C-alpha positions in Angstrom: -10.4 -3.8 31.0 -8.9 -1.4 28.5 -10.9 -0.9 25.3 -8.9 -1.4 22.1 -8.4 1.9 20.0 -9.3 1.2 16.4 -6.5 2.5 14.1 -6.5 3.2 10.3 -3.9 4.1 7.7 -3.5 7.7 6.4 -1.4 9.4 3.8 0.2 12.4 5.2 -0.4 15.7 3.1 1.5 18.3 5.1 4.5 18.2 7.4 3.2 17.5 10.8 5.4 17.3 14.1 4.8 16.8 17.7 6.6 15.7 20.7 6.7 12.0 19.8 6.3 12.2 16.0 7.4 13.9 12.8 5.4 13.1 9.6 6.3 14.3 6.1 4.1 14.5 3.1 3.7 11.3 1.3 4.3 9.2 4.3 1.8 6.6 5.1 1.1 6.0 8.9 -1.3 4.2 11.2 -3.2 6.3 13.8 -6.4 6.1 16.0 -9.5 6.7 13.8 -10.6 9.6 15.8 -7.3 11.5 15.2 -7.2 10.6 11.6 -10.7 12.0 11.1 -9.8 15.3 12.9 -6.5 15.6 10.7 -8.4 14.9 7.6 -11.0 17.7 8.3 -8.0 20.1 8.7 -6.5 18.9 5.5 -3.3 17.3 7.0 -3.8 13.7 6.0 -6.1 11.6 3.8 -7.6 8.4 5.1 -6.6 5.4 3.0 -9.6 3.1 2.3 -9.6 -0.2 0.6 -11.2 1.8 -2.4 -8.2 3.9 -2.6 -5.9 0.9 -2.6 -7.9 -0.6 -5.5 -7.7 2.7 -7.5 -3.9 2.4 -7.4 -4.2 -1.5 -8.4 -6.0 -0.9 -11.8 -5.7 -3.8 -14.1 -6.4 -1.8 -17.1 -3.1 0.1 -16.8 0.1 -1.3 -18.7 3.2 -1.9 -16.8 6.3 -1.2 -18.7 9.6 -2.2 -16.9 13.0 -1.3 -18.6 15.2 -4.4 -19.1 14.2 -7.2 -16.9 13.4 -4.5 -14.1 14.9 -7.0 -11.5 12.3 -9.5 -12.5 12.8 -13.2 -12.3 13.7 -15.0 -15.6 13.5 -11.8 -17.6 9.7 -11.8 -17.5 8.5 -8.1 -17.5 5.4 -9.3 -15.6 7.2 -11.2 -12.9 7.2 -9.7 -9.3 10.7 -8.2 -8.9 12.8 -9.7 -6.2 12.5 -6.8 -3.7 8.6 -6.4 -4.1 6.8 -6.1 -0.8 5.5 -9.3 0.7 6.7 -11.0 -2.5 6.8 -14.6 -1.0 3.2 -14.2 0.6 1.9 -13.1 -2.8 3.5 -15.9 -4.6 2.3 -18.4 -2.1 -1.2 -17.2 -2.8 -0.9 -17.5 -6.5 -0.2 -13.9 -7.3 3.2 -14.4 -9.1 3.0 -11.7 -11.7 2.2 -7.9 -11.6 -0.9 -8.3 -13.4 -2.3 -10.9 -11.1 -1.6 -8.6 -8.1 -3.2 -5.6 -9.8 -6.4 -7.8 -10.6 -6.7 -9.3 -7.1 -9.7 -7.7 -5.4 -8.6 -7.3 -1.7 -5.0 -8.2 -0.6 -6.1 -7.7 3.1 -8.0 -11.0 2.7 -4.6 -12.7 2.6 -3.2 -13.9 6.0 -0.4 -11.6 7.1 -1.3 -8.8 4.8 -3.1 -5.9 6.6 -3.8 -2.4 5.4 -0.3 -1.2 5.8 1.2 -4.1 3.7 -1.5 -3.6 1.1 -0.5 0.0 0.9 3.1 -0.9 0.6 2.3 -3.2 -2.5 0.0 -0.4 -3.9 2.9 2.0 -3.6 5.3 -0.7 -5.3 2.9 -0.9 -8.2 2.9 2.8 -8.6 6.6 2.8 -8.7 6.7 0.2 -11.5 4.6 2.6 -13.7 
């Protein structure tokens, strides 16, 4: 019986290339926890925690979107049509940018794991 390798999301800080990978700064990737810790110690990446995601999704910031920003019905707070996992968020009552920002932990929603939560956090940053 093989033991399952625990993985974690990291944000790449420096270009890293190997035989089977090529990572660029700013890229978010999933990797084994042991490797992530080694690379973080060497300054190559930063482990993304739920706390990091919550720092990005801060309700006290204002969201300014020019025009309707691709939002439904011209509501500047509505989720844009191309927002990551938009349908899942809406199905769970998170139909505005502010509601998504205020939500405590997106990974508690079925089918949203750390990688998708990071995609949402990055999309929120892009809206600022």
